[in-house]
C-alpha positions in Angstrom: 8.3 -21.5 -3.3 9.4 -20.9 0.3 10.0 -23.9 2.3 9.9 -26.5 -0.8 13.0 -27.9 -2.5 13.0 -27.8 -6.3 14.7 -28.7 -9.0 14.5 -28.4 -13.0 15.2 -29.8 -16.4 15.1 -28.9 -19.9 15.7 -32.4 -21.1 13.2 -34.2 -23.6 14.3 -37.5 -21.5 13.3 -38.2 -18.2 15.7 -37.4 -15.6 15.7 -37.8 -11.8 14.9 -34.5 -9.7 14.7 -37.0 -6.6 16.5 -40.4 -6.6 16.6 -41.1 -2.8 16.8 -44.6 -1.3 16.1 -45.2 2.2 12.9 -44.6 4.3 11.0 -41.5 4.7 7.7 -39.5 3.9 6.7 -37.5 0.5 5.1 -34.4 1.7 4.8 -32.3 -1.6 5.3 -32.7 -5.2 4.3 -30.3 -7.8 5.2 -29.6 -11.5 5.1 -26.4 -13.2 6.1 -25.0 -16.6 5.3 -21.8 -18.9 3.6 -22.3 -22.4 5.3 -25.8 -22.9 4.1 -29.5 -22.8 6.0 -31.3 -19.9 5.7 -34.8 -18.0 6.6 -35.9 -14.7 6.6 -39.3 -12.6 6.3 -40.0 -9.2 7.9 -43.6 -8.1 7.6 -45.1 -4.5 9.1 -48.2 -3.4 9.7 -49.1 -7.2 6.0 -48.4 -8.0 4.8 -45.5 -10.2 2.3 -43.7 -8.3 1.6 -40.7 -10.7 2.6 -40.5 -14.5 1.3 -37.3 -15.9 1.4 -34.7 -18.5 0.9 -30.7 -18.2 -0.1 -28.4 -21.2 -0.5 -25.0 -20.3 -2.3 -22.6 -22.7 -0.1 -20.2 -24.8 1.5 -17.4 -22.9 0.5 -18.9 -19.5 2.1 -20.8 -16.7 0.4 -23.8 -15.2 1.0 -26.2 -12.4 -0.3 -29.4 -11.1 0.2 -30.9 -7.8 0.6 -34.8 -7.6 0.9 -34.9 -3.9 -0.6 -32.1 -1.4 -2.5 -29.0 -2.9 -0.9 -25.9 -4.5 -3.3 -23.1 -4.9 -2.0 -19.9 -6.0 -4.2 -16.7 -6.7 -4.0 -13.1 -6.8 -4.8 -12.8 -3.2 -2.9 -15.7 -1.6 -0.9 -18.7 -1.9 -1.7 -22.1 -0.2 0.4 -25.2 0.1 -1.3 -27.8 1.9 1.0 -31.1 2.8 0.1 -34.8 2.7 1.9 -37.6 4.1 2.8 -40.6 1.4 5.2 -42.9 3.4 7.9 -44.7 1.4 10.2 -47.7 2.9 13.0 -48.0 0.3 12.8 -45.4 -2.3 11.9 -42.1 -3.8 12.0 -40.9 -7.3 10.8 -38.1 -9.0 11.4 -37.7 -12.5 10.5 -34.9 -15.2 10.9 -34.0 -18.9 9.8 -31.4 -21.5 8.2 -32.4 -24.7 10.3 -30.4 -27.0 11.4 -27.2 -25.4 11.3 -25.0 -22.1 11.9 -25.8 -18.5 9.9 -28.0 -16.4 10.0 -27.0 -12.7 9.4 -29.4 -10.1 8.6 -28.7 -6.2 8.6 -31.1 -3.6 9.2 -31.6 0.2 10.1 -35.1 1.8 11.5 -35.9 5.0 13.9 -38.9 6.0 12.8 -41.2 8.7 15.1 -43.5 10.6 
């Protein structure tokens, strides 16, 4: 997705997609997968703000935004950014249930 950073994992254990120490603002974070169950955690300043699963139906893609809005239709794609500040750290973790690849799309900016 243009304008966003991304990371992937095929691990069945949680791995860090983002592990940043410092001050900043999280503007967008979404999880996507094809046909497989996956999980994501969003940890801001050491506190888990989101911990959820995503389970698409067979032979379909699924996506879920944890921060901001992601809307993808045959007519248009919309990404709405949010403003979630963090003071000391940002972690985005993901894993799959058994197989497949979890895709994490995110955008954050560092603040001095």
